[in-house]
VMD Tcl script that builds the backbone (N, CA, C; Angstrom):
set m [mol new atoms 198]
animate dup $m
set s [atomselect $m all]
$s set {name element resname resid chain x y z} {
  {N N UNK 1 A 106.821 139.549 111.038}
  {CA C UNK 1 A 107.543 138.694 111.930}
  {C C UNK 1 A 107.153 137.250 111.636}
  {N N UNK 2 A 108.103 136.441 111.292}
  {CA C UNK 2 A 107.841 135.058 110.978}
  {C C UNK 2 A 107.824 134.237 112.254}
  {N N UNK 3 A 106.835 133.386 112.377}
  {CA C UNK 3 A 106.715 132.560 113.569}
  {C C UNK 3 A 107.428 131.234 113.372}
  {N N UNK 4 A 108.035 130.773 114.409}
  {CA C UNK 4 A 108.724 129.497 114.385}
  {C C UNK 4 A 107.690 128.378 114.382}
  {N N UNK 5 A 107.868 127.409 113.505}
  {CA C UNK 5 A 106.948 126.278 113.442}
  {C C UNK 5 A 107.049 125.468 114.729}
  {N N UNK 6 A 105.899 125.017 115.219}
  {CA C UNK 6 A 105.873 124.244 116.455}
  {C C UNK 6 A 105.678 122.773 116.135}
  {N N UNK 7 A 106.268 121.942 116.930}
  {CA C UNK 7 A 106.054 120.516 116.810}
  {C C UNK 7 A 104.762 120.190 117.533}
  {N N UNK 8 A 103.881 119.510 116.836}
  {CA C UNK 8 A 102.577 119.197 117.408}
  {C C UNK 8 A 102.379 117.695 117.364}
  {N N UNK 9 A 101.943 117.113 118.471}
  {CA C UNK 9 A 101.728 115.670 118.485}
  {C C UNK 9 A 100.356 115.333 117.907}
  {N N UNK 10 A 100.233 114.132 117.411}
  {CA C UNK 10 A 98.971 113.689 116.826}
  {C C UNK 10 A 98.057 113.154 117.922}
  {N N UNK 11 A 96.773 113.468 117.801}
  {CA C UNK 11 A 95.767 112.968 118.727}
  {C C UNK 11 A 94.736 112.227 117.888}
  {N N UNK 12 A 94.559 110.961 118.150}
  {CA C UNK 12 A 93.638 110.123 117.371}
  {C C UNK 12 A 93.944 110.191 115.877}
  {N N UNK 13 A 95.215 110.248 115.549}
  {CA C UNK 13 A 95.617 110.272 114.149}
  {C C UNK 13 A 95.531 111.639 113.494}
  {N N UNK 14 A 95.077 112.651 114.224}
  {CA C UNK 14 A 94.953 114.004 113.686}
  {C C UNK 14 A 95.933 114.928 114.398}
  {N N UNK 15 A 96.453 115.883 113.681}
  {CA C UNK 15 A 97.359 116.852 114.296}
  {C C UNK 15 A 96.557 117.776 115.199}
  {N N UNK 16 A 97.027 117.973 116.404}
  {CA C UNK 16 A 96.362 118.859 117.359}
  {C C UNK 16 A 96.911 120.269 117.201}
  {N N UNK 17 A 96.071 121.249 117.409}
  {CA C UNK 17 A 96.490 122.651 117.343}
  {C C UNK 17 A 97.016 123.045 118.716}
  {N N UNK 18 A 98.152 123.711 118.729}
  {CA C UNK 18 A 98.703 124.129 120.016}
  {C C UNK 18 A 97.807 125.188 120.638}
  {N N UNK 19 A 97.904 125.338 121.932}
  {CA C UNK 19 A 97.088 126.311 122.659}
  {C C UNK 19 A 97.343 127.727 122.164}
  {N N UNK 20 A 98.610 128.074 121.913}
  {CA C UNK 20 A 98.938 129.415 121.426}
  {C C UNK 20 A 98.289 129.680 120.065}
  {N N UNK 21 A 98.333 128.691 119.184}
  {CA C UNK 21 A 97.724 128.860 117.869}
  {C C UNK 21 A 96.213 128.984 117.978}
  {N N UNK 22 A 95.622 128.210 118.865}
  {CA C UNK 22 A 94.176 128.264 119.048}
  {C C UNK 22 A 93.753 129.629 119.593}
  {N N UNK 23 A 94.516 130.151 120.553}
  {CA C UNK 23 A 94.205 131.472 121.109}
  {C C UNK 23 A 94.333 132.557 120.040}
  {N N UNK 24 A 95.377 132.457 119.230}
  {CA C UNK 24 A 95.577 133.444 118.170}
  {C C UNK 24 A 94.440 133.371 117.150}
  {N N UNK 25 A 94.044 132.171 116.774}
  {CA C UNK 25 A 92.950 131.997 115.822}
  {C C UNK 25 A 91.670 132.615 116.374}
  {N N UNK 26 A 91.358 132.345 117.654}
  {CA C UNK 26 A 90.148 132.916 118.262}
  {C C UNK 26 A 90.188 134.438 118.250}
  {N N UNK 27 A 91.345 135.014 118.560}
  {CA C UNK 27 A 91.484 136.469 118.585}
  {C C UNK 27 A 91.317 137.047 117.184}
  {N N UNK 28 A 91.920 136.409 116.188}
  {CA C UNK 28 A 91.789 136.893 114.807}
  {C C UNK 28 A 90.346 136.790 114.335}
  {N N UNK 29 A 89.693 135.692 114.658}
  {CA C UNK 29 A 88.297 135.502 114.252}
  {C C UNK 29 A 87.397 136.527 114.930}
  {N N UNK 30 A 87.634 136.804 116.207}
  {CA C UNK 30 A 86.847 137.810 116.924}
  {C C UNK 30 A 87.058 139.189 116.323}
  {N N UNK 31 A 88.291 139.498 115.940}
  {CA C UNK 31 A 88.574 140.788 115.327}
  {C C UNK 31 A 87.804 140.938 114.010}
  {N N UNK 32 A 87.816 139.889 113.190}
  {CA C UNK 32 A 87.073 139.948 111.920}
  {C C UNK 32 A 85.579 140.106 112.166}
  {N N UNK 33 A 85.063 139.412 113.179}
  {CA C UNK 33 A 83.643 139.507 113.515}
  {C C UNK 33 A 83.279 140.932 113.931}
  {N N UNK 34 A 84.100 141.539 114.773}
  {CA C UNK 34 A 83.837 142.906 115.228}
  {C C UNK 34 A 83.918 143.903 114.073}
  {N N UNK 35 A 84.844 143.688 113.158}
  {CA C UNK 35 A 84.960 144.578 112.002}
  {C C UNK 35 A 83.704 144.485 111.138}
  {N N UNK 36 A 83.211 143.273 110.924}
  {CA C UNK 36 A 81.992 143.101 110.129}
  {C C UNK 36 A 80.800 143.730 110.843}
  {N N UNK 37 A 80.736 143.570 112.169}
  {CA C UNK 37 A 79.622 144.137 112.933}
  {C C UNK 37 A 79.597 145.655 112.799}
  {N N UNK 38 A 80.753 146.280 112.861}
  {CA C UNK 38 A 80.784 147.741 112.745}
  {C C UNK 38 A 80.358 148.175 111.343}
  {N N UNK 39 A 80.674 147.381 110.332}
  {CA C UNK 39 A 80.226 147.691 108.972}
  {C C UNK 39 A 78.706 147.580 108.873}
  {N N UNK 40 A 78.125 146.566 109.520}
  {CA C UNK 40 A 76.673 146.380 109.486}
  {C C UNK 40 A 75.955 147.533 110.179}
  {N N UNK 41 A 76.493 147.978 111.316}
  {CA C UNK 41 A 75.855 149.061 112.068}
  {C C UNK 41 A 75.808 150.344 111.245}
  {N N UNK 42 A 76.792 150.570 110.412}
  {CA C UNK 42 A 76.828 151.770 109.581}
  {C C UNK 42 A 75.818 151.729 108.439}
  {N N UNK 43 A 75.349 150.546 108.086}
  {CA C UNK 43 A 74.394 150.368 106.979}
  {C C UNK 43 A 72.975 150.558 107.515}
  {N N UNK 44 A 72.422 151.756 107.331}
  {CA C UNK 44 A 71.120 152.106 107.906}
  {C C UNK 44 A 69.993 151.229 107.369}
  {N N UNK 45 A 70.009 150.943 106.075}
  {CA C UNK 45 A 68.973 150.093 105.487}
  {C C UNK 45 A 69.012 148.689 106.059}
  {N N UNK 46 A 70.192 148.155 106.193}
  {CA C UNK 46 A 70.343 146.815 106.755}
  {C C UNK 46 A 69.873 146.797 108.202}
  {N N UNK 47 A 70.245 147.798 108.976}
  {CA C UNK 47 A 69.834 147.842 110.374}
  {C C UNK 47 A 68.318 147.959 110.513}
  {N N UNK 48 A 67.689 148.686 109.616}
  {CA C UNK 48 A 66.227 148.780 109.628}
  {C C UNK 48 A 65.619 147.387 109.410}
  {N N UNK 49 A 66.176 146.631 108.444}
  {CA C UNK 49 A 65.695 145.281 108.173}
  {C C UNK 49 A 65.965 144.340 109.342}
  {N N UNK 50 A 67.109 144.495 109.986}
  {CA C UNK 50 A 67.463 143.663 111.138}
  {C C UNK 50 A 66.485 143.919 112.278}
  {N N UNK 51 A 66.176 145.182 112.536}
  {CA C UNK 51 A 65.233 145.519 113.612}
  {C C UNK 51 A 63.855 144.944 113.324}
  {N N UNK 52 A 63.435 145.012 112.065}
  {CA C UNK 52 A 62.129 144.460 111.678}
  {C C UNK 52 A 62.123 142.944 111.903}
  {N N UNK 53 A 63.187 142.274 111.481}
  {CA C UNK 53 A 63.296 140.828 111.673}
  {C C UNK 53 A 63.333 140.474 113.157}
  {N N UNK 54 A 64.088 141.232 113.934}
  {CA C UNK 54 A 64.183 140.968 115.371}
  {C C UNK 54 A 62.819 141.095 116.042}
  {N N UNK 55 A 62.038 142.080 115.623}
  {CA C UNK 55 A 60.700 142.274 116.179}
  {C C UNK 55 A 59.808 141.075 115.848}
  {N N UNK 56 A 59.891 140.604 114.608}
  {CA C UNK 56 A 59.109 139.444 114.181}
  {C C UNK 56 A 59.523 138.199 114.959}
  {N N UNK 57 A 60.830 137.990 115.117}
  {CA C UNK 57 A 61.342 136.830 115.845}
  {C C UNK 57 A 60.921 136.886 117.319}
  {N N UNK 58 A 60.972 138.072 117.920}
  {CA C UNK 58 A 60.590 138.213 119.329}
  {C C UNK 58 A 59.121 137.884 119.503}
  {N N UNK 59 A 58.287 138.307 118.562}
  {CA C UNK 59 A 56.860 138.013 118.644}
  {C C UNK 59 A 56.618 136.503 118.545}
  {N N UNK 60 A 57.331 135.853 117.636}
  {CA C UNK 60 A 57.169 134.413 117.471}
  {C C UNK 60 A 57.656 133.668 118.716}
  {N N UNK 61 A 58.765 134.117 119.301}
  {CA C UNK 61 A 59.276 133.458 120.501}
  {C C UNK 61 A 58.378 133.673 121.707}
  {N N UNK 62 A 57.728 134.835 121.766}
  {CA C UNK 62 A 56.838 135.089 122.914}
  {C C UNK 62 A 55.639 134.145 122.889}
  {N N UNK 63 A 55.211 133.717 121.709}
  {CA C UNK 63 A 54.106 132.753 121.604}
  {C C UNK 63 A 54.551 131.387 122.089}
  {N N UNK 64 A 55.784 131.012 121.804}
  {CA C UNK 64 A 56.309 129.710 122.195}
  {C C UNK 64 A 56.583 129.672 123.695}
  {N N UNK 65 A 57.045 130.789 124.261}
  {CA C UNK 65 A 57.463 130.834 125.657}
  {C C UNK 65 A 56.291 130.861 126.636}
  {N N UNK 66 A 55.070 131.005 126.180}
  {CA C UNK 66 A 53.927 131.092 127.076}
  {C C UNK 66 A 53.655 129.780 127.768}
}
mol reanalyze $m
mol bondsrecalc $m
mol representation Tube
mol addrep $m
């Protein structure tokens, strides 16, 4: 389905993105993010490394938060 081009006014010399386009972009970006996340969860080796890193980061943050 081809979308009709929208007329967009310039703001400070730059073209502004319409609200509909911005919402669509956010939804598409979120979909790609969720797809990548599901791929990462399936990778057992990567998840093991992520858990190890998270544990290290939590330990470092607990020292700072005292």
